[in-house]
C-alpha positions as CSV (number, residue, x, y, z in Angstrom):
1,M,-24.2,-41.7,84.6
2,K,-22.4,-44.8,82.5
3,T,-26.2,-44.7,80.4
4,L,-25.3,-41.3,79.3
5,L,-21.9,-40.9,79.1
6,N,-22.3,-44.3,76.4
7,F,-25.2,-42.3,74.4
8,L,-22.4,-38.6,74.1
9,L,-20.1,-41.0,73.4
10,I,-22.7,-43.0,70.5
11,S,-23.6,-39.7,70.1
12,L,-20.3,-38.1,68.9
13,V,-19.3,-41.4,67.0
14,M,-22.5,-41.2,65.0
15,G,-22.3,-37.5,64.3
16,Y,-18.8,-38.5,63.0
17,F,-19.3,-40.8,60.7
18,V,-22.7,-39.5,59.2
19,S,-20.9,-36.4,58.8
20,C,-21.7,-34.7,55.5
21,V,-20.4,-34.2,51.8
22,S,-19.2,-30.7,51.0
23,L,-17.6,-29.7,47.6
24,Q,-16.9,-27.6,45.2
25,D,-16.2,-27.8,41.4
26,R,-15.4,-27.0,37.6
27,A,-14.7,-23.2,39.1
28,L,-14.1,-20.6,37.0
29,S,-10.6,-18.4,37.3
30,A,-10.2,-15.2,37.6
31,T,-9.2,-15.2,33.4
32,D,-12.4,-17.3,32.9
33,K,-15.0,-15.2,34.3
34,N,-13.8,-12.0,32.3
35,E,-14.1,-14.0,29.2
36,T,-17.3,-16.0,29.8
37,E,-21.3,-15.4,30.0
38,I,-23.2,-16.9,33.2
39,I,-26.4,-16.8,31.4
40,G,-28.2,-18.6,34.8
41,S,-28.0,-21.4,37.4
42,V,-29.5,-24.7,37.5
43,K,-30.4,-26.9,40.9
44,T,-30.5,-30.6,40.9
45,E,-31.4,-33.0,44.3
46,F,-30.2,-36.7,44.5
47,V,-29.5,-38.9,47.1
48,S,-26.0,-40.5,47.5
49,I,-25.2,-43.9,49.8
50,Q,-21.2,-43.8,50.8
51,V,-20.4,-47.4,52.3
52,F,-17.9,-47.3,55.3
53,N,-18.5,-42.8,55.1
54,I,-15.8,-43.2,52.4
55,I,-16.8,-39.6,50.2
56,N,-16.6,-41.2,46.6
57,K,-15.5,-37.1,45.7
58,E,-15.2,-38.1,41.4
59,R,-18.8,-39.8,41.2
60,I,-20.5,-37.6,43.4
61,S,-19.3,-34.3,40.8
62,G,-19.7,-36.9,38.0
63,E,-23.6,-37.6,39.1
64,A,-23.7,-34.0,39.7
65,Y,-22.3,-32.5,36.5
66,K,-24.4,-35.1,34.8
67,R,-27.9,-34.0,36.0
68,L,-26.5,-30.3,36.3
69,M,-26.0,-30.2,32.6
70,E,-29.6,-31.8,31.6
71,L,-31.4,-29.2,32.8
72,A,-29.2,-26.7,31.7
73,K,-29.6,-27.8,28.0
74,S,-33.5,-28.3,28.7
75,Q,-34.1,-24.2,29.9
76,Y,-30.8,-22.8,27.6
77,G,-30.2,-25.3,24.8
78,N,-26.8,-27.4,23.5
79,N,-24.3,-24.5,23.5
80,V,-24.0,-24.6,28.2
81,D,-21.3,-25.6,30.3
82,I,-21.5,-26.2,33.9
83,R,-19.5,-23.8,35.9
84,N,-18.8,-23.3,39.8
85,I,-21.1,-26.0,41.3
86,K,-21.5,-26.0,45.2
87,I,-22.4,-29.4,46.2
88,S,-23.5,-30.0,49.8
89,G,-24.9,-33.2,51.8
90,G,-27.9,-33.1,54.0
91,F,-30.5,-35.5,56.0
92,S,-31.9,-38.2,53.9
93,G,-35.1,-40.3,55.0
94,F,-32.8,-43.1,53.8
95,E,-30.8,-42.9,56.9
96,V,-34.1,-43.4,59.7
97,L,-35.0,-46.8,57.3
98,Y,-30.9,-48.4,57.9
99,L,-30.7,-46.8,61.1
100,A,-33.9,-48.5,62.6
101,A,-32.7,-51.7,59.9
102,G,-29.3,-52.0,62.3
103,P,-31.9,-52.5,65.8
104,V,-34.6,-54.5,64.4
105,G,-31.8,-56.9,62.9
106,F,-29.8,-57.3,65.6
107,N,-33.0,-58.0,68.1
108,T,-34.5,-60.6,65.5
109,G,-32.0,-62.1,65.7
110,S,-30.7,-63.0,69.0
111,L,-34.4,-64.0,69.4
112,I,-34.3,-66.0,67.3
113,S,-31.1,-67.6,68.2
114,N,-31.8,-67.5,71.6
115,F,-35.3,-69.3,70.9
116,I,-33.6,-72.1,68.7
117,F,-30.8,-72.5,71.4
118,A,-33.2,-72.6,74.4
119,S,-35.7,-75.3,72.3
120,T,-32.4,-77.4,71.0
121,H,-31.2,-78.3,74.6
122,G,-34.7,-79.2,76.2
123,Y,-35.9,-75.8,77.6
124,K,-39.7,-74.5,77.1
125,V,-39.6,-71.2,77.1
126,G,-41.6,-68.4,74.2
127,I,-40.4,-65.7,72.6
128,G,-41.3,-63.4,75.7
129,D,-39.7,-65.5,78.0
130,I,-36.7,-65.3,76.3
131,Y,-36.8,-61.4,75.5
132,R,-37.4,-60.6,79.0
133,N,-34.7,-62.8,80.5
134,H,-32.1,-60.9,77.7
135,T,-33.2,-57.2,77.8
136,N,-30.2,-56.0,78.5
137,L,-28.7,-57.5,76.1
138,L,-31.2,-56.8,73.3
139,I,-31.3,-53.2,74.2
140,G,-27.4,-52.6,74.7
141,G,-26.9,-54.7,71.1
142,S,-29.5,-52.0,69.4
143,L,-28.0,-49.2,71.3
144,L,-24.5,-51.0,69.7
145,S,-25.8,-51.5,66.1
146,I,-26.9,-47.8,65.3
147,P,-23.3,-46.2,65.1
148,L,-22.6,-50.1,63.6
149,T,-24.7,-49.3,61.1
150,A,-24.0,-45.7,60.8
151,L,-20.5,-47.2,60.0
152,I,-21.2,-49.4,57.5
153,V,-23.7,-47.0,55.5
154,N,-24.4,-43.4,55.1
155,S,-27.2,-41.5,52.5
156,Q,-27.1,-37.9,52.4
157,K,-29.8,-35.8,50.2
158,I,-27.3,-34.3,48.4
159,T,-27.9,-30.5,46.9
160,A,-25.9,-29.5,43.7
161,T,-25.9,-25.9,42.1
162,G,-23.5,-24.6,39.2
163,D,-23.7,-21.5,37.4
164,V,-24.6,-22.0,33.5
165,I,-22.0,-20.5,30.7
166,S,-22.9,-20.0,27.5
167,T,-20.4,-22.1,24.5
168,R,-21.3,-19.7,21.9
169,Y,-18.3,-17.9,20.4
170,H,-19.0,-14.5,20.2
171,N,-17.7,-12.6,17.3
């Protein structure tokens, strides 16, 4: 029962710390909508990394705008701008890599430090002996290292869409 409660607590903490980005930027006002010609829309995707789960809205919005403008100019020409940008984050394959790196790093470090301690104090043991004797420590440390890793870094696949507007003056 205690293990299940610990797992649920860790899952809740991880859920909070890997929460998804959700932003809107450069919205058209009601007045602007009547005076603006929307000529299309563009969509882009990129990976964003949040250290300590701090979402840098300006950096993400700026990167989304830059990428959307590049696409809009390539599709519609130079006299365009991007408005009504919607930005959302989702699962990134990088998350699997860095969340797995925590337990691997912890286990490797723990085994090496225990092996060094045992060998410098005259114990004749191998890595297998240390692993068998410290299984609970290694499993507990592995489980703890996953949310700790999620606290440190969070990567998300960002999807941004925006309306392309014409900046040409109409006579």
